[in-house]
C-alpha positions in Angstrom: -5.8 8.2 -17.3 -2.3 9.1 -15.6 0.2 6.4 -15.2 0.8 4.9 -12.0 4.4 5.4 -10.6 6.7 2.3 -11.0 8.2 2.0 -7.6 11.1 -0.3 -8.2 13.1 -1.8 -10.9 11.9 -5.2 -9.7 8.3 -4.1 -10.3 9.5 -2.6 -13.9 11.3 -6.0 -14.5 8.2 -8.1 -13.7 6.1 -6.0 -16.3 8.7 -6.8 -19.1 8.8 -10.4 -18.0 5.0 -10.7 -18.2 5.1 -9.0 -21.5 7.7 -11.4 -23.0 5.9 -14.6 -21.8 2.8 -13.3 -23.1 3.8 -14.0 -26.5 5.8 -17.2 -26.0 9.5 -16.2 -24.9 11.5 -18.3 -22.6 12.8 -15.7 -20.1 15.4 -15.8 -17.6 16.3 -13.3 -15.0 19.6 -11.9 -13.6 21.9 -13.6 -15.9 25.5 -12.4 -15.6 24.4 -8.8 -14.5 22.0 -8.8 -17.5 18.3 -8.0 -16.1 16.4 -10.2 -18.6 17.8 -12.6 -21.1 14.9 -14.2 -23.3 14.8 -16.8 -26.1 12.4 -15.5 -28.7 12.3 -18.0 -31.4 16.1 -19.0 -32.6 17.0 -15.3 -31.1 18.5 -14.5 -27.7 17.4 -11.1 -26.5 19.1 -9.1 -23.6 17.1 -6.4 -21.8 18.2 -4.0 -19.2 15.7 -2.1 -17.0 15.8 1.0 -15.3 13.2 3.4 -13.7 14.6 6.1 -15.4 16.2 6.7 -19.0 19.8 7.8 -18.4 23.2 7.4 -20.0 24.1 4.7 -18.0 21.1 2.7 -19.2 22.2 3.4 -22.9 25.6 2.4 -22.0 24.8 -0.9 -20.5 22.7 -1.6 -23.7 25.9 -1.0 -26.0 27.6 -3.5 -23.8 25.3 -6.1 -24.5 25.2 -5.9 -28.3 28.1 -8.6 -28.4 26.2 -10.8 -26.3 22.7 -11.5 -27.7 20.9 -11.2 -31.0 18.8 -8.3 -30.2 19.2 -5.6 -27.4 16.5 -3.5 -25.7 16.5 -1.0 -22.7 13.3 -0.5 -20.8 12.2 2.4 -18.6 9.0 4.1 -18.0 7.9 7.1 -20.2 9.5 10.3 -19.9 9.6 13.7 -21.8 12.9 12.6 -23.0 11.7 9.5 -24.7 11.8 10.5 -28.2 15.3 12.1 -28.0 16.5 8.6 -26.4 14.7 6.8 -29.0 16.5 8.7 -31.8 19.8 7.7 -29.9 18.7 4.1 -29.9 17.9 4.1 -33.5 21.7 5.3 -34.1 23.2 2.8 -31.9 20.6 -0.1 -33.1 19.1 -0.6 -29.5 15.6 -1.2 -29.0 13.7 1.0 -26.5 10.7 -0.3 -24.6 8.1 1.9 -22.8 7.0 0.0 -19.6 4.3 1.5 -17.4 1.5 0.6 -15.1 -1.9 1.7 -13.9 -3.4 2.7 -17.1 -6.9 1.6 -16.0 -9.5 1.3 -19.0 -6.9 1.6 -21.8 -6.1 -1.6 -23.7 -2.6 -1.1 -25.7 -2.8 -4.9 -26.9 0.0 -5.6 -24.8 -1.4 -5.3 -21.3 -1.4 -7.5 -18.3 -3.6 -6.3 -15.6 -3.2 -2.7 -16.3 0.3 -3.1 -16.9 1.6 -2.9 -20.7 5.0 -2.6 -22.6 5.3 -0.5 -25.9 8.1 -1.2 -28.5 9.2 2.5 -29.3 12.2 1.6 -31.2 13.0 -2.0 -32.7 16.4 -3.5 -31.8 18.8 -4.2 -34.7 20.1 -8.0 -35.1 23.4 -7.7 -34.0 24.4 -11.5 -34.4 23.4 -14.0 -37.0 25.0 -17.2 -35.4 24.3 -18.5 -31.8 25.7 -16.6 -29.1 28.1 -17.9 -26.3 25.5 -16.9 -23.6 22.8 -19.2 -24.7 25.0 -22.2 -23.3 25.4 -20.5 -20.1 21.7 -20.2 -19.3 20.4 -22.4 -16.6 16.7 -23.5 -15.5 17.5 -21.7 -12.0 18.1 -18.4 -13.8 14.1 -18.5 -14.2 13.3 -18.3 -10.7 16.4 -17.7 -8.4 16.1 -13.9 -8.7 13.6 -11.3 -10.1 14.8 -8.9 -12.8 15.8 -5.9 -11.3 16.2 -7.0 -7.9 19.3 -5.9 -5.9 22.5 -7.2 -7.1 24.1 -10.0 -5.3 21.1 -12.6 -5.4 21.9 -13.6 -9.1 22.4 -17.3 -9.8 25.8 -18.3 -10.8 27.6 -21.2 -11.9 29.6 -21.5 -8.6 25.9 -21.4 -6.8 25.0 -24.4 -9.2 28.2 -26.4 -8.2 27.3 -25.8 -4.5 23.5 -26.8 -4.9 24.7 -30.0 -6.6 27.4 -30.7 -3.8 24.9 -30.1 -1.3 22.4 -32.7 -2.7 25.1 -35.4 -3.1 26.5 -35.1 0.6 22.8 -35.1 1.9 22.3 -38.5 -0.2 25.7 -39.8 0.7 26.8 -38.5 4.4 30.9 -39.0 4.8 31.6 -39.0 1.1 35.0 -37.8 0.2 35.3 -34.4 -1.7 37.0 -36.3 -4.6 33.9 -38.8 -5.0 31.5 -36.1 -4.5 32.9 -33.8 -7.4 33.3 -36.9 -9.7 29.3 -37.4 -9.4 28.4 -33.7 -10.4 28.7 -31.3 -13.2 31.0 -28.7 -11.6 31.8 -25.3 -13.4 35.6 -25.7 -12.9 38.0 -26.3 -16.0 39.7 -29.3 -14.2 39.2 -31.8 -11.4 42.3 -30.4 -9.5 41.1 -27.1 -9.8 37.6 -28.1 -8.5 39.0 -30.0 -5.3 41.3 -27.1 -4.5 38.9 -24.4 -4.8 35.8 -26.1 -3.1 38.0 -27.4 -0.4 38.7 -24.0 0.7 35.1 -22.8 0.3 33.7 -25.5 2.3 36.4 -25.1 5.1 35.4 -21.4 5.4 31.5 -22.0 5.5 30.8 -20.6 2.0 29.0 -23.9 0.7 25.6 -24.1 2.5 24.7 -27.3 3.9 28.2 -29.1 3.8 30.8 -29.1 6.2 34.0 -31.0 6.9 34.3 -33.7 9.4 36.8 -36.4 10.1 38.3 -35.9 6.8 35.0 -36.4 4.9 31.9 -34.3 3.8 28.8 -34.2 6.0 25.4 -32.2 5.6 24.6 -29.5 8.0 21.5 -27.9 8.5 21.2 -24.4 6.9 19.8 -21.5 8.9 17.3 -19.6 6.9 
């Protein structure tokens, strides 16, 4: 059977996420510009997804080696798969063949006609815990889909905004100082948090929060 074309990186990413979850991995998506980060046992994997194999994809994989225990690049099969696989072996980067639509063919890793095949295993790049693990948040699992257009990824700034919005909705009229004391913000100090968030609130970049009479008040967010 011929393989159905993968229409988008988001579709490709969904196949890889399903494959990872199928063997029990804890999966996070769009983390600090990495398409997929997965906890696999004690290891952290970084996976970059593209609709076609390219030098750019290889370069992304090389850049991720310092951030994770293992690194993979994922793309649909192409006639260059063998040559790219040889380069991946030299670089220590894993290579995943991702495809959809192989009706009637069971590769052992299929999910509703979709499957992932490991062409080249990844070398283990780090033996100790990596710093990226401490920056993972539950929101990374659902905020954006792997391979979606950039700009929708969850960030620590968005986490701070979400917490601030919750506090203000529960306590209208609270001061910025008190609101920041009650949350876990991403700033290095209370002073820097007040300075930065004050600016972003005043220009309307903190959804659901506005200044009024020297205090913070909730405001309805327009969809």
